[in-house]
Backbone bond lengths (Angstrom), bond angles and torsions (degrees), N, CA, C in turn:
res aa  C-N    CA-C-N  psi(-1)  N-CA   C-N-CA  omega(-1)  CA-C   N-CA-C  phi
1 M - - - 1.464 - - 1.595 113.05 -
2 G 1.370 114.08 49.63 1.496 115.23 -170.84 1.509 114.01 -122.16
3 D 1.375 118.29 8.87 1.440 117.13 -177.36 1.471 113.21 -81.08
4 R 1.347 115.40 155.08 1.495 116.07 173.69 1.522 108.48 -70.75
5 P 1.338 116.91 133.46 1.530 120.05 -179.64 1.527 109.70 -73.06
6 Q 1.397 113.32 148.32 1.399 120.14 -178.09 1.512 109.87 -117.31
7 A 1.301 117.85 3.28 1.552 120.46 -174.22 1.579 109.23 -70.01
8 P 1.284 107.18 141.54 1.548 114.13 -177.83 1.517 105.79 -67.98
9 G 1.421 114.38 151.01 1.418 122.43 176.42 1.503 113.76 86.51
10 A 1.449 114.18 6.53 1.457 114.96 -176.63 1.552 108.34 -62.99
11 E 1.343 115.95 -31.34 1.486 115.03 -171.78 1.578 111.96 -69.11
12 T 1.337 118.77 -7.37 1.458 122.64 179.30 1.469 109.51 -112.94
13 A 1.321 118.39 8.79 1.524 117.19 -168.90 1.534 111.73 -74.41
14 A 1.239 123.54 -26.16 1.495 125.00 -176.66 1.488 112.53 -87.26
15 A 1.227 113.37 143.67 1.561 123.00 179.95 1.515 107.85 -92.96
16 D 1.330 113.51 179.29 1.506 117.28 169.23 1.434 107.46 -74.49
17 F 1.347 113.98 139.99 1.461 122.52 -172.75 1.467 112.82 -89.50
18 P 1.336 116.85 141.70 1.507 121.15 177.96 1.602 110.53 -71.05
19 A 1.244 115.06 147.08 1.496 120.60 173.92 1.432 111.13 -69.47
20 R 1.417 119.15 -36.89 1.424 125.10 -177.38 1.579 108.58 -113.89
21 P 1.261 118.62 160.53 1.446 119.39 169.27 1.500 111.83 -59.88
22 D 1.266 118.60 151.08 1.485 122.27 174.84 1.568 109.57 -64.23
23 D 1.330 113.65 137.23 1.458 118.67 -176.93 1.485 110.01 -63.86
24 R 1.280 117.30 -15.37 1.620 118.73 -175.94 1.534 107.26 -88.02
25 L 1.267 115.59 -7.11 1.491 112.05 174.76 1.517 112.75 -69.20
26 D 1.349 116.78 128.47 1.465 120.04 -175.87 1.577 110.40 -78.24
27 D 1.268 112.82 167.92 1.459 118.24 -174.17 1.553 112.44 -57.97
28 R 1.332 113.66 -37.13 1.521 115.13 -176.32 1.487 110.28 -65.36
29 L 1.267 120.35 -39.92 1.551 119.36 179.08 1.477 107.44 -68.26
30 L 1.254 120.37 -42.85 1.484 124.19 -179.51 1.544 111.34 -59.31
31 A 1.354 114.34 -43.80 1.427 121.42 179.26 1.507 110.51 -58.96
32 V 1.381 115.62 -49.51 1.506 122.96 178.94 1.518 107.76 -52.29
33 R 1.386 116.33 -53.90 1.418 120.30 -176.54 1.496 111.68 -58.80
34 A 1.348 114.45 -45.26 1.536 119.15 -176.32 1.486 110.72 -63.87
35 A 1.335 117.55 -35.17 1.430 121.52 179.28 1.472 112.61 -62.55
36 E 1.340 118.20 -25.19 1.460 122.45 178.68 1.506 111.82 -97.22
37 G 1.284 119.63 10.65 1.450 123.52 167.94 1.548 109.22 102.49
38 D 1.324 124.27 16.10 1.429 123.81 178.73 1.529 109.24 -82.04
39 D 1.334 116.25 100.46 1.442 126.06 178.27 1.544 115.69 -54.39
40 D 1.389 110.70 -41.36 1.487 112.22 -178.77 1.517 111.00 -68.31
41 A 1.314 119.14 -38.41 1.409 121.41 -178.78 1.587 108.49 -62.82
42 F 1.412 115.58 -44.30 1.394 114.85 -174.04 1.620 108.83 -71.36
43 A 1.271 116.40 -30.85 1.460 119.72 179.35 1.630 107.26 -70.13
44 E 1.243 116.77 -27.22 1.588 114.10 173.88 1.480 108.94 -75.13
45 L 1.279 123.09 -36.98 1.506 121.62 173.09 1.461 111.21 -61.57
46 V 1.286 119.14 -42.22 1.522 119.49 176.72 1.464 109.99 -62.50
47 R 1.305 117.48 -49.11 1.570 122.17 176.82 1.526 114.32 -49.92
48 R 1.386 110.75 -44.60 1.513 113.98 179.76 1.439 119.55 -67.96
49 H 1.371 112.28 -33.45 1.564 111.88 -163.79 1.575 106.93 -119.23
50 C 1.343 120.51 -0.49 1.494 118.37 -176.53 1.561 109.51 -64.32
51 G 1.338 119.35 -36.29 1.447 121.63 -175.76 1.518 109.27 -59.06
52 A 1.312 116.69 -54.15 1.502 120.32 -178.01 1.510 108.88 -60.15
53 L 1.315 120.84 -45.06 1.457 122.52 -169.21 1.579 106.91 -74.20
54 L 1.325 118.26 -34.68 1.459 115.96 175.50 1.568 112.79 -66.16
55 A 1.381 112.73 -39.24 1.471 116.32 175.23 1.515 107.74 -58.84
56 L 1.227 121.97 -44.14 1.480 124.83 -177.76 1.530 111.33 -61.33
57 A 1.311 114.51 -47.00 1.521 116.83 -179.25 1.558 110.66 -70.76
58 R 1.293 117.19 -32.67 1.458 116.90 -179.17 1.538 107.52 -68.65
59 R 1.367 121.08 -40.25 1.441 120.31 179.66 1.465 112.99 -66.17
60 L 1.433 116.00 -35.75 1.498 118.68 -177.99 1.502 113.70 -78.22
61 L 1.273 116.93 -29.30 1.455 122.26 -173.92 1.496 113.93 -103.08
62 G 1.308 118.53 -30.53 1.457 128.70 178.04 1.476 112.12 71.44
63 D 1.363 119.20 19.30 1.437 123.76 178.28 1.569 110.93 -138.58
64 P 1.297 111.95 107.72 1.509 114.31 -175.09 1.482 116.24 -54.02
65 A 1.452 119.73 -36.06 1.489 119.11 179.73 1.505 107.85 -69.02
66 A 1.266 118.74 -45.14 1.438 118.87 -175.53 1.630 108.63 -67.70
67 A 1.266 116.58 -27.48 1.490 121.15 179.20 1.578 107.20 -64.39
68 E 1.338 111.32 -52.23 1.515 118.01 178.97 1.546 109.57 -56.45
69 D 1.184 118.70 -51.83 1.552 120.76 179.83 1.537 111.10 -57.47
70 T 1.332 115.71 -39.67 1.497 120.24 -176.84 1.579 112.42 -69.34
71 V 1.389 112.09 -39.45 1.438 117.64 178.93 1.474 112.61 -72.02
72 R 1.329 113.58 -39.55 1.506 118.87 179.29 1.486 111.45 -59.53
73 D 1.379 112.51 -46.01 1.504 120.63 178.86 1.489 111.26 -60.84
74 A 1.338 115.99 -38.79 1.430 121.42 -174.13 1.602 109.29 -66.96
75 F 1.383 112.75 -39.53 1.386 118.52 178.73 1.567 113.16 -68.08
76 V 1.303 117.18 -40.18 1.421 121.81 175.40 1.518 113.71 -61.83
77 S 1.307 116.27 -40.47 1.486 121.98 175.84 1.530 105.72 -64.99
78 A 1.331 118.20 -46.07 1.441 117.08 -171.28 1.573 110.20 -67.58
79 R 1.284 116.01 -31.63 1.489 119.24 172.11 1.413 115.49 -49.72
80 Q 1.391 114.36 -45.27 1.392 121.62 -177.92 1.616 112.80 -76.58
81 R 1.278 115.96 -24.34 1.485 120.00 -177.61 1.487 118.37 -104.69
82 L 1.401 109.73 5.76 1.511 114.92 177.86 1.441 116.21 -56.58
83 P 1.391 121.99 -36.97 1.398 121.01 174.53 1.511 117.78 -50.39
84 D 1.314 115.96 -25.56 1.418 124.16 -177.32 1.533 114.94 -89.28
85 L 1.370 115.73 -10.23 1.474 124.07 -174.41 1.651 105.89 -65.54
86 R 1.351 112.97 124.12 1.459 118.49 179.02 1.561 107.96 -68.98
87 R 1.335 114.66 139.42 1.478 122.44 -175.74 1.555 108.92 -60.50
88 D 1.284 119.11 -28.25 1.437 119.02 -169.82 1.557 106.09 -96.12
89 L 1.311 124.12 6.15 1.349 127.47 -177.91 1.567 109.23 -105.45
90 P 1.373 119.20 113.96 1.474 117.74 179.71 1.546 112.05 -59.74
91 F 1.291 113.08 144.40 1.447 119.99 -179.86 1.534 116.40 -60.08
92 D 1.373 113.74 -38.23 1.497 116.80 176.40 1.459 112.87 -69.52
93 T 1.386 119.95 -38.85 1.469 119.71 174.94 1.532 110.96 -59.73
94 W 1.249 115.60 -41.09 1.486 122.26 179.74 1.534 108.89 -62.37
95 M 1.261 118.78 -46.83 1.457 122.02 -179.68 1.524 110.81 -68.85
96 H 1.285 121.20 -33.45 1.451 122.81 178.16 1.608 106.06 -60.66
97 R 1.246 114.61 -40.14 1.479 116.13 -179.19 1.510 110.88 -69.54
98 A 1.313 118.26 -39.41 1.432 125.24 -176.90 1.518 110.41 -61.24
99 V 1.372 115.32 -48.07 1.436 123.24 177.73 1.525 112.98 -66.18
100 T 1.342 116.57 -46.56 1.455 117.99 179.94 1.573 109.47 -58.84
101 D 1.388 116.98 -50.25 1.433 119.16 175.36 1.501 113.49 -44.02
102 R 1.385 115.77 -52.02 1.397 116.72 -176.12 1.605 114.09 -67.51
103 C 1.327 114.32 -33.31 1.432 117.88 176.97 1.495 114.41 -65.58
104 L 1.340 112.38 -41.09 1.551 117.81 -176.85 1.547 108.95 -76.37
105 A 1.348 116.74 -17.96 1.544 116.77 178.08 1.472 108.42 -94.34
106 A 1.357 121.58 -2.77 1.461 117.51 -178.42 1.529 110.40 -67.80
107 P 1.347 115.87 153.08 1.445 117.14 178.57 1.504 110.19 -60.39
108 S 1.316 118.45 161.94 1.449 124.96 177.50 1.479 109.41 -57.85
109 T 1.297 116.73 133.62 1.498 124.38 176.57 1.486 110.06 -121.53
110 P 1.361 114.28 169.94 1.448 116.01 174.84 1.524 110.41 -63.58
111 P 1.290 123.15 156.85 1.449 123.97 -179.23 1.524 107.56 -57.44
112 P 1.330 115.30 145.31 1.491 120.65 -177.38 1.507 111.40 -55.74
113 A 1.415 115.90 -33.00 1.458 114.44 -176.16 1.497 111.13 -66.35
114 A 1.256 122.20 -25.28 1.440 122.83 175.83 1.477 115.79 -75.90
115 R 1.380 117.12 -12.54 1.415 117.78 -173.09 1.532 115.77 -120.72
116 T 1.308 113.14 6.72 1.476 120.06 -175.11 1.488 112.88 -99.82
117 A 1.343 115.06 126.22 1.423 116.70 170.49 1.604 106.97 -122.31
118 G 1.313 119.40 147.78 1.404 120.35 179.08 1.544 110.09 154.56
119 P 1.227 115.98 -154.37 1.523 122.22 -178.28 1.516 108.99 -63.90
120 P 1.374 112.51 162.30 1.511 116.48 -176.62 1.519 111.93 -59.05
121 E 1.370 114.19 -38.11 1.474 117.63 179.75 1.465 112.24 -59.13
122 E 1.256 116.17 -37.20 1.581 118.46 179.52 1.561 108.68 -62.79
123 A 1.249 116.44 -39.08 1.506 121.17 -177.61 1.520 110.37 -71.97
124 V 1.294 117.40 -38.19 1.458 122.60 175.82 1.545 110.45 -57.22
125 L 1.330 108.77 -55.72 1.490 116.47 -178.60 1.479 112.61 -63.33
126 A 1.350 118.43 -44.07 1.463 122.89 -177.51 1.508 111.59 -61.57
127 R 1.304 118.71 -38.01 1.469 121.44 176.38 1.507 111.81 -62.71
128 A 1.369 114.46 -39.66 1.450 117.70 -177.55 1.473 111.18 -74.49
129 L 1.370 117.76 -38.87 1.496 120.48 -175.81 1.508 109.05 -69.50
130 A 1.300 121.30 -24.02 1.433 125.70 -177.24 1.541 108.51 -64.47
131 R 1.305 120.91 -19.37 1.358 122.96 -176.53 1.524 113.58 -86.26
132 L 1.334 114.69 -12.10 1.482 118.05 -171.01 1.541 108.35 -94.95
133 S 1.283 112.86 152.85 1.444 119.75 173.97 1.562 107.82 -67.05
134 P 1.287 119.37 161.67 1.466 121.57 179.11 1.550 111.08 -57.78
135 G 1.372 118.46 -38.62 1.445 119.72 178.35 1.488 114.40 -68.97
136 Q 1.345 116.67 -42.12 1.463 120.91 177.54 1.583 108.00 -62.85
137 R 1.299 110.92 -47.84 1.534 113.95 -179.80 1.475 113.69 -56.35
138 A 1.366 117.06 -45.87 1.473 119.70 -178.84 1.463 109.52 -61.38
139 C 1.398 122.55 -46.98 1.348 121.60 -176.43 1.563 112.26 -68.37
140 W 1.298 120.48 -35.00 1.450 123.69 179.43 1.603 110.13 -65.84
141 V 1.417 112.25 -48.50 1.422 116.04 -177.36 1.580 109.24 -62.96
142 L 1.339 116.39 -44.74 1.444 120.71 -174.48 1.597 109.69 -64.37
143 R 1.346 117.30 -37.80 1.382 123.98 -179.61 1.540 111.92 -76.76
144 E 1.310 114.87 -55.48 1.524 116.19 -167.99 1.552 112.83 -87.01
145 L 1.392 117.35 -31.52 1.458 119.31 178.91 1.449 116.32 -99.68
146 Q 1.329 118.00 -39.58 1.437 118.59 174.40 1.543 115.48 -83.97
147 G 1.335 118.38 -12.47 1.485 117.06 174.44 1.498 114.09 77.43
148 L 1.427 120.98 18.92 1.450 120.09 -178.05 1.635 107.96 -79.40
149 S 1.219 114.37 154.20 1.433 122.12 175.14 1.507 107.27 -71.53
150 S 1.279 116.71 167.59 1.467 120.53 179.77 1.600 109.98 -65.62
151 E 1.302 115.40 -42.72 1.493 122.19 168.66 1.461 113.42 -48.22
152 E 1.401 114.79 -51.09 1.505 114.35 -178.04 1.504 114.92 -72.03
153 V 1.339 114.64 -29.58 1.492 117.14 175.34 1.529 109.34 -65.14
154 A 1.363 119.50 -38.48 1.411 121.59 178.85 1.523 111.00 -63.07
155 Y 1.301 117.25 -41.48 1.405 123.05 178.77 1.563 108.56 -61.16
156 A 1.388 114.39 -53.26 1.389 119.09 -177.25 1.492 118.16 -56.10
157 T 1.374 111.70 -32.41 1.478 120.19 -175.32 1.630 112.19 -102.37
158 R 1.266 113.07 6.42 1.516 120.96 -176.55 1.497 111.94 47.81
159 S 1.301 111.08 54.15 1.504 117.54 179.18 1.650 106.73 -135.76
160 D 1.329 114.91 -171.12 1.528 117.14 173.41 1.475 104.80 -110.03
161 E 1.414 109.31 171.37 1.485 114.33 -174.17 1.478 108.80 -68.95
162 R 1.336 124.74 -29.25 1.466 123.42 -177.28 1.516 106.95 -66.20
163 T 1.377 119.96 -40.76 1.399 120.39 175.19 1.467 113.01 -62.82
164 V 1.275 117.10 -44.87 1.456 119.58 177.20 1.522 112.73 -57.60
165 R 1.282 116.91 -43.33 1.546 118.24 176.19 1.530 112.04 -62.21
166 A 1.295 116.87 -40.10 1.445 121.47 178.41 1.521 113.33 -61.61
167 R 1.329 115.43 -45.14 1.434 123.79 -179.36 1.582 109.56 -67.63
168 L 1.275 117.18 -39.54 1.454 121.07 178.13 1.538 108.16 -64.19
169 L 1.280 117.42 -45.85 1.432 117.35 178.16 1.469 116.46 -60.28
170 Q 1.344 115.24 -40.01 1.511 121.90 177.43 1.502 106.17 -65.20
171 A 1.338 119.30 -46.76 1.462 123.94 -176.88 1.477 112.39 -56.19
172 R 1.415 113.07 -49.24 1.431 118.28 179.53 1.515 112.98 -63.86
173 R 1.239 121.33 -35.95 1.433 124.63 176.86 1.519 110.52 -62.50
174 L 1.410 116.88 -48.99 1.371 119.38 -179.84 1.488 116.19 -67.29
175 L 1.254 113.36 -31.75 1.545 119.23 -178.17 1.570 105.36 -73.81
176 A 1.244 118.10 -34.35 1.502 120.39 174.87 1.506 112.88 -63.58
177 E 1.365 113.00 -41.39 1.531 117.84 -179.75 1.486 108.57 -68.29
178 E 1.336 116.67 -36.02 1.569 118.31 -179.34 1.484 110.53 -66.97
179 A 1.319 117.51 -44.97 1.553 119.66 -172.03 1.537 108.56 -85.93
180 G 1.311 121.29 -14.07 1.522 118.51 175.87 1.580 108.96 82.34
181 P 1.358 113.73 -152.64 1.441 121.36 -175.80 1.545 112.65 -66.38
182 T 1.322 119.22 -19.41 1.452 124.66 -176.61 1.557 109.39 -96.26
183 A 1.339 115.70 10.79 1.533 117.10 -171.44 1.545 111.16 -54.86
184 P 1.300 118.81 -53.60 1.409 120.08 -169.47 1.569 107.28 -61.40
185 E 1.270 117.48 -43.93 1.572 118.17 -177.02 1.491 109.46 -69.62
186 E 1.342 116.93 -46.88 1.499 120.01 -170.91 1.482 109.61 -71.18
187 L 1.340 120.32 -47.62 1.481 122.05 -174.31 1.587 103.83 -73.10
188 G 1.287 119.09 -41.10 1.436 119.93 177.88 1.525 113.38 -54.57
189 G 1.324 113.87 -48.20 1.462 121.73 178.98 1.502 112.40 -61.02
190 A 1.411 114.28 -43.88 1.434 118.18 179.51 1.482 114.58 -61.14
191 A 1.468 112.10 -43.10 1.467 121.92 -178.28 1.534 108.63 -61.24
192 R 1.353 113.13 -45.98 1.529 115.02 -177.13 1.559 111.33 -68.11
193 S 1.299 115.65 -36.61 1.455 117.02 175.98 1.496 115.00 -62.49
194 L 1.360 114.16 -42.87 1.454 121.55 -173.30 1.601 114.91 -84.80
195 R 1.368 111.72 -10.81 1.438 117.93 178.46 1.503 109.63 -60.40
196 G 1.329 118.11 -35.02 1.514 121.74 176.05 1.583 99.70 -70.95
197 R 1.282 119.07 119.07 1.416 122.70 -171.11 1.476 110.37 -62.31
198 P 1.288 120.31 157.92 1.466 126.17 -174.35 1.595 103.08 -70.47
199 A 1.371 111.93 145.95 1.456 119.91 -177.90 1.601 104.78 -58.98
200 V 1.340 111.73 137.26 1.553 117.83 -179.88 1.467 103.30 -142.30
201 D 1.294 118.18 144.51 1.480 126.37 174.83 1.506 101.58 -84.86
202 R 1.355 120.50 91.74 1.393 121.57 -179.68 1.528 116.98 -60.29
203 E 1.236 114.55 -40.52 1.450 119.10 178.52 1.501 113.32 -61.78
204 A 1.384 115.06 -45.81 1.413 119.74 -179.98 1.531 111.52 -64.79
205 F 1.283 116.78 -42.69 1.473 122.60 -177.71 1.570 106.49 -68.52
206 T 1.282 119.02 -42.83 1.514 121.00 177.13 1.539 110.32 -58.52
207 G 1.332 117.31 -42.60 1.430 121.97 176.75 1.493 115.00 -60.86
208 R 1.398 114.46 -36.64 1.453 117.26 175.90 1.574 111.86 -69.12
209 V 1.239 116.66 -37.59 1.442 121.58 177.57 1.499 110.76 -65.73
210 A 1.327 115.88 -46.99 1.488 119.67 177.86 1.543 112.25 -58.07
211 A 1.289 118.37 -41.93 1.419 121.58 173.98 1.530 113.98 -58.83
212 A 1.314 114.97 -43.81 1.446 116.90 175.80 1.507 113.48 -66.06
213 V 1.265 117.26 -35.42 1.466 118.55 -179.85 1.402 113.03 -68.64
214 R 1.419 119.75 -39.37 1.430 125.24 177.91 1.529 112.49 -59.34
215 A 1.412 113.26 -27.46 1.429 120.44 -174.11 1.557 110.46 -73.67
216 V 1.377 115.11 -18.06 1.528 118.57 -174.04 1.480 112.65 -121.14
217 T 1.388 116.63 -1.51 1.563 116.81 -174.58 1.530 102.14 -126.11
218 G 1.343 112.33 154.15 1.501 118.46 -179.35 1.547 111.02 -93.08
219 P 1.267 122.87 179.58 1.425 123.88 -175.23 1.531 113.09 -87.19
220 G 1.315 116.03 1.81 1.538 116.35 -177.91 1.365 116.17 102.46
221 R 1.296 120.08 172.00 1.514 122.69 -179.19 1.469 112.39 -82.27
222 P 1.318 119.87 136.46 1.501 120.92 -178.81 1.585 112.36 -76.77
223 L 1.303 114.06 137.09 1.472 124.11 174.43 1.534 108.76 -111.30
224 P 1.346 116.80 141.02 1.503 118.90 -177.75 1.595 110.04 -74.45
225 L 1.255 115.55 139.14 1.428 121.06 166.74 1.575 114.72 -115.63
226 G 1.249 115.85 142.81 1.527 117.96 177.76 1.525 110.71 72.15
227 A 1.383 111.82 -157.34 1.459 118.21 -178.55 1.564 111.81 -73.90
228 P 1.347 118.32 155.15 1.424 115.65 -177.64 1.456 117.80 -56.79
229 D 1.393 117.59 -32.83 1.440 124.69 -173.01 1.492 108.38 -80.68
230 E 1.323 123.28 -5.77 1.416 123.83 179.07 1.525 112.91 -82.19
231 R 1.314 114.97 -20.78 1.441 118.76 178.06 1.575 114.96 48.56
232 L 1.333 109.43 52.67 1.459 118.35 173.23 1.551 109.77 -110.43
233 W 1.276 115.58 144.68 1.490 121.23 -169.02 1.506 109.28 -138.25
234 V 1.337 118.18 148.46 1.516 120.01 170.18 1.546 102.62 -135.47
235 A 1.363 114.33 140.05 1.520 118.61 176.04 1.459 109.76 -66.81
236 D 1.343 116.73 137.09 1.487 122.07 -178.54 1.522 113.27 -58.58
237 T 1.411 116.00 -32.86 1.456 114.90 -179.86 1.537 111.92 -74.44
238 A 1.355 120.09 -26.90 1.428 122.98 174.05 1.550 110.16 -69.77
239 A 1.336 114.92 -46.04 1.425 116.66 -177.78 1.531 112.35 -64.57
240 A 1.399 113.41 -39.79 1.445 120.17 179.38 1.559 110.99 -58.46
241 G 1.311 115.98 -37.81 1.458 123.76 -179.67 1.523 110.99 -64.03
242 V 1.359 115.18 -38.57 1.442 119.44 -176.80 1.663 106.31 -74.66
243 L 1.291 117.98 -37.42 1.430 122.52 -179.78 1.500 111.08 -70.68
244 R 1.320 119.22 -37.16 1.457 119.92 175.36 1.454 108.50 -65.49
245 A 1.264 123.42 -44.15 1.449 125.37 176.24 1.556 112.60 -57.00
246 A 1.263 118.11 -33.97 1.404 123.77 -178.85 1.554 106.77 -67.76
247 A 1.391 117.72 -48.49 1.441 121.81 -179.47 1.603 109.00 -66.96
248 D 1.308 116.89 -29.50 1.539 118.02 177.30 1.513 111.78 -70.78
249 S 1.370 116.84 -23.06 1.487 116.72 -178.01 1.548 110.04 -71.41
250 V 1.342 117.66 -11.76 1.446 117.94 174.65 1.476 112.36 -81.98
251 P 1.304 121.84 125.51 1.494 124.40 -174.97 1.523 109.63 -57.78
252 G 1.328 115.63 129.63 1.438 121.24 178.17 1.440 114.17 81.96
253 V 1.347 121.02 17.17 1.506 120.48 -175.75 1.559 103.51 -136.12
254 R 1.346 115.07 130.38 1.404 119.72 167.82 1.525 111.45 -130.21
255 A 1.369 115.37 136.69 1.503 117.17 -174.22 1.569 106.88 -89.14
256 A 1.367 108.60 149.91 1.449 114.32 177.23 1.537 107.36 -116.75
257 S 1.251 121.30 -93.78 1.512 124.06 175.91 1.461 111.28 -73.37
258 C 1.368 116.46 140.15 1.446 122.02 171.49 1.439 108.12 -146.12
259 R 1.458 112.42 112.76 1.426 121.17 -178.01 1.543 110.85 -117.38
260 L 1.272 116.79 134.19 1.394 122.85 -175.62 1.517 108.26 -118.85
261 T 1.469 112.66 130.65 1.488 116.31 -175.26 1.480 106.94 -132.64
262 P 1.425 116.21 122.96 1.454 114.44 179.15 1.510 111.57 -68.75
263 R 1.365 116.32 137.81 1.387 126.92 -177.72 1.469 115.18 -139.76
264 G 1.343 119.36 108.45 1.437 121.06 -174.42 1.546 110.34 65.12
265 G 1.371 114.52 -123.03 1.420 121.95 175.72 1.461 115.43 -93.35
266 G 1.336 116.51 -1.83 1.486 120.72 -175.41 1.520 112.57 -125.26
267 V 1.295 115.07 -164.24 1.427 126.53 177.27 1.451 116.10 -129.37
268 R 1.330 121.08 130.31 1.431 127.26 177.53 1.501 109.44 -91.36
269 V 1.365 121.43 133.45 1.474 119.12 176.52 1.570 103.55 -116.12
270 A 1.295 112.56 139.39 1.491 126.25 174.00 1.482 105.14 -119.46
271 M 1.355 115.66 117.23 1.542 115.61 -174.36 1.488 105.12 -134.11
272 T 1.374 116.07 141.01 1.513 122.33 170.03 1.453 108.99 -102.44
273 L 1.309 118.06 145.46 1.413 125.52 -178.62 1.478 113.58 -124.80
274 A 1.333 115.41 149.21 1.513 125.55 163.34 1.476 106.07 -111.82
275 V 1.468 114.29 128.72 1.424 119.63 -178.10 1.503 112.30 -125.83
276 A 1.365 115.00 151.59 1.441 121.41 172.35 1.465 105.05 -75.09
277 P 1.421 117.06 137.52 1.418 123.92 -175.79 1.527 113.77 -86.75
278 H 1.288 119.63 42.04 1.439 126.15 -174.22 1.436 113.53 -105.98
279 A 1.312 120.99 -12.19 1.423 128.94 -173.32 1.540 115.36 -141.50
280 P 1.234 123.33 154.94 1.499 121.58 178.01 1.517 108.32 -49.37
281 L 1.419 114.54 127.85 1.504 116.63 -176.09 1.495 111.22 -67.37
282 A 1.335 120.35 -32.01 1.390 122.89 -178.88 1.512 110.53 -61.64
283 G 1.304 114.95 -41.17 1.558 120.17 -179.39 1.514 111.69 -64.47
284 Q 1.403 113.07 -40.76 1.417 114.81 178.62 1.544 111.39 -68.49
285 A 1.305 121.02 -38.06 1.404 123.41 179.86 1.587 109.90 -65.19
286 R 1.304 118.07 -37.63 1.414 122.69 177.63 1.547 108.02 -62.92
287 R 1.269 121.99 -47.67 1.431 125.64 178.48 1.435 109.68 -56.19
288 A 1.389 115.62 -47.90 1.496 120.01 -177.02 1.547 106.99 -61.07
289 R 1.278 118.53 -45.83 1.547 119.64 -177.98 1.522 109.72 -58.39
290 R 1.350 115.83 -44.60 1.552 118.03 -177.69 1.481 106.67 -61.70
291 A 1.311 118.08 -42.61 1.478 119.64 -178.13 1.600 111.83 -62.32
292 V 1.322 113.04 -44.27 1.441 116.95 -179.42 1.600 113.06 -62.54
293 F 1.327 113.92 -42.66 1.434 116.98 -179.76 1.580 109.05 -65.81
294 A 1.334 116.28 -40.51 1.402 115.87 -178.36 1.453 109.65 -68.35
295 S 1.281 123.36 -41.59 1.479 125.07 -177.86 1.514 106.20 -66.61
296 A 1.280 125.04 -43.09 1.387 124.38 178.47 1.623 112.39 -54.83
297 A 1.283 110.90 -44.20 1.538 115.11 -176.71 1.554 110.54 -72.37
298 R 1.437 111.23 -46.66 1.476 115.46 -171.66 1.526 115.86 -80.92
299 A 1.314 113.83 -41.45 1.513 119.73 -171.86 1.528 106.96 -87.18
300 L 1.388 119.58 -37.93 1.418 122.44 -172.40 1.529 117.39 -110.16
301 G 1.321 115.32 -21.01 1.418 121.08 -174.87 1.505 110.56 66.09
302 L 1.337 115.00 35.60 1.464 123.82 -172.70 1.618 107.62 -103.56
303 D 1.328 116.50 125.75 1.417 120.38 179.42 1.509 110.94 -88.07
304 L 1.334 116.42 107.11 1.509 119.85 -177.91 1.516 113.03 -89.87
305 D 1.289 112.15 132.10 1.415 119.15 177.37 1.514 112.31 -77.41
306 G 1.311 119.05 -23.80 1.465 124.77 176.45 1.467 109.69 173.15
307 V 1.325 117.63 165.79 1.463 125.30 171.51 1.437 112.97 -130.84
308 D 1.368 114.06 113.31 1.455 121.46 177.46 1.432 111.34 -96.44
309 L 1.314 117.17 125.08 1.413 126.58 -171.20 1.537 109.47 -114.38
310 E 1.367 112.81 140.65 1.505 116.05 172.41 1.502 104.98 -134.21
311 I 1.411 118.78 126.70 1.350 120.92 170.40 1.499 113.59 -78.23
312 A 1.332 122.92 105.31 1.482 124.52 -167.79 1.461 115.04 -102.96
313 D 1.374 115.92 -11.64 1.480 118.52 -176.49 1.438 108.45 -158.59
314 L 1.380 119.18 160.47 1.415 125.87 170.78 1.626 107.77 -107.31
315 L 1.301 113.95 137.89 1.462 122.26 178.57 1.506 109.18 -72.75
316 E 1.388 114.93 148.47 1.438 121.66 175.32 1.576 105.04 -75.46
317 P 1.297 115.75 152.32 1.463 114.38 174.66 1.489 113.02 -62.35
318 S 1.290 116.80 140.30 1.504 121.61 179.11 1.483 108.64 -82.66
319 A 1.425 111.86 151.54 1.419 117.93 172.53 1.542 111.08 -65.34
320 D 1.308 116.70 -27.60 1.395 120.31 178.29 1.590 107.97 -82.82
321 A 1.281 121.21 111.14 1.436 122.65 -172.90 1.543 112.29 -64.21
322 S 1.329 115.79 -23.42 1.452 115.41 -178.38 1.504 112.79 -85.38
323 W 1.316 115.97 -13.44 1.521 117.48 -178.96 1.494 110.13 -66.39
324 G 1.351 107.86 142.71 1.573 114.88 178.05 1.506 111.53 84.69
325 K 1.264 122.41 -8.62 1.539 117.23 -174.70 1.587 107.56 -87.46
326 P 1.270 120.71 130.58 1.397 119.22 176.68 1.540 117.73 -69.55
């Protein structure tokens, strides 16, 4: 699927491109894009998951400022390590481990109870959590407040499920001793109240992470635009974002990987797609290719040598019944 399309109307195939990735993109597609330098895709991942991760770090460290620094640094590190993320491992599970690792490795701090200000439920829980060891606290918070399964808690804490169950049993016993006869009601109410993650300005936090990422990553590889003597260039990561958006403009198609390789006087594109299985796949791929060619010429002034497409995944049905229909 690499030939230049000759169908009429190709020059108008692409639509206006969104400034942010579509909210319906799942984490797997966003992670693939972000691993190739798509800043918008990574920002969407931060926006989606920062609330839960900040809540986790705050419960484990007992210090909101330290929690924000820890989660920000975990995201910056993750941005650099995304190419190594296993395809079968959910992004949020991976990030829960990254944040838990950093919290457990943090220098000893005063007990959370001494550092927590907020609603009464926060104080009740903080006093109880202060009695737990770091490992017990991590398991209890991940299971009871974050809602992870025992298997996910074991992954996040780098232990096995048997160890997780033992730590949870010990934690529940100690928490019951701390709260006395009212333990089940008090702690249960506090946990239910705090399971709704603490309010966080997601946009502001995402902006701080983006600034930190820019400080440690480059702009991408330059690709030539126009004639050789014009000395015009565009970063491959920026060009890939425009071409992904063009493919996304085709109903039922979402772009994942997009790699651009200079070849002779032009550029070759290799793109993987996830498509909705409601129409012939070849037809969807042809429409995506036309959109990519049109976008490269109209939006970038980029001369493409060809577009190689691979359908690598099928999209989950959308809650919007009209989505994906041509």
